[in-house]
N, C-alpha and C positions, 0 to 999 in steps of 0.2 A: 845470563854467562855462568858458565858450569865452571867452576875449581875443584882442581882436582887435590883432596885432599889427604891423600895416602903417604905421602912424604913428613906430613904434620903426626898421622898417626903413628906412623911408625917411629918418627922421633918421642912422642909421648911415652912409647915401649918400649922405649929406653931410658928415659929419665924414671920412667916409672914401671919397673920389672916387674910384668906379672907373679903372682907368687911371692914376690919380695920384697913388695912397697908397704903390705895394710898390715900391721898387727894391731891384736888387741894386749894393753899393756897393764901391766898394775905398778899404779907410783905409789901404791900407802904400804907395799909388800905384806896383804891379805889373804893374797892368792885369790884373787878377784879383779875382773876387767876395771878399768876407772877409765881409762880411756881408748881411742883408737888413736895409732902412729899412721902415718903415711910417709914413705923416706921415699923423697926425690934423689935421684944421683947424678952432675952434672958430669952431660956426656959431651957437650959441645964443645965450651973453652972457657978459661979463666975470664971472669968478669968481675965487675965491681960494682956494687949497689951504688944505684946516683943520690947525689945531695936530697932529693925529692920525690920520693913514691907518690906517682899524682896516678889515683883511681878514682876516675870522676868525680865526684862530690862528695867521696866519703874522706871526710877528713875528723882530725883527732877533735875538732871543735864539734863536727855533727855527730860522735858519739860521746862525748861528753855531756849532750842534750839531756833532758829529763825524758824529752819523748822519741827518743834512738828506738829505731827497730828494724831490725836484722831483716827483716823479711821486705825490705825497700832495695835492698840493695843484693840478697842471697838465697837461693831455696839448696835444698838441701834433701837429698836422696838417699834411701837405705832400701836395696833391694828393689825400687822400684816407688818405694814408699815415702813420701814426703814427712821430713820429719817438722815435727813445730817447732816455730821458731817464733813463735806470738811473743809479744812483750813480757808474759809471765815466766817465759821460759828464760829467753834471750833477752837480756838489756846491756848496757854499756857496762856494770859491774858484772855479768856473767862473762863476758865476751874478756873482759882482762883477767878475768880467773881461770876461763877454760880453753882460750887459745895459745900454743907457745910454737915459738919456733926454736927451733936448738939447731946453732953449727959451730963448729969448732970447738965445744965444751963449755958453749956460752947459749944463756936460753932467754927471748927476746918476747916482749907481747905485742898484738897488736897495737898498742898505744904505742910500742917503743918503732916498731915498725913506720907508723905515720909520721911521729915525731922525729923521724931521720935518725935515729941512732944507732944504725947500718950503713950507715953513709961512710961511702969511703969501703967497706968490707968486701976482698974480694973473695969469690967464692970458687978456688981452684979446682982443673979440672980433677975428674973424679972424687972431689967435696961431698957430703952426703950434707941434706939440709933435712931435718926430721920435723913434721907440722902434728904437734898434739893435739888433739879434741876433746877433752874431757868431755862426756854424756852420761845423760840420763842414764839408767840401770835397767828401767826399759828398752832404751835401743839397744845398750850392750850384752840383754840378754838373748838379744835377736841376734846376735853376733856368735853363731855356732860353729863347727868346724865344719866345714866345705863350701861350696861357690858363693860369692857376694859381687854384689858392684854398690857404688856409693860415686854418687852424681854432685857434683856441684853446679848450679845454672845462677845466671844474673847475667844483668843487660848491661852491665860494664866490662866484664871479663868475660872471653871465650869460656864454653860451659866444659865441663872435663868432667868424663865420665871414669874411673878404675875399676876394672874388673879384678878378683882377687878371689882365692882359695885361704882358709885359716886350718892350719895343722897343728900339730904338736909342735912344730918349729914356729909359729906366729902367732898362737894362741897363748893367752894370759900371761905374757910373757914377763918378767922382772924389769923394770926402765929406775934407770936412778935418774934425776932429773941435773944438772949440772948447779953447784952451792954458787 
């Protein structure tokens, strides 16, 4: 059975508007990119975060284990090239430090999400959600001005590819995290 995903693709382009959703950001105010920011816009309707977010068998207990390996849950590609997520680069402590979600002046870690600290929070129509992924310099250096793609593949969630261009409007922008 063929499924027409064209409406879904249109919705994704509205939630992640091309050339307006991906930024390289400077978190340390040193003129260098420290992270990628992916900005999603709620264009559908207001919704409330459920009590528990169930992402297959990804739980805070799994992430807290010493043998946690991000590769078991997802793969990330930058311009078609796989980013190494081996245990030496991405482990539970690194994920805690390198992934942030920012909404309405508050930031949340992956553990906050899995522990339900967002439960009951309303994401209003037009609200933005900033997903911040701090990356190693070797990957950030590949993000030059011009066209790029960022893909997240997972067996537990639908794959997502965001095509974007970097220019002076979204390249090495200063970003202040909420306190």
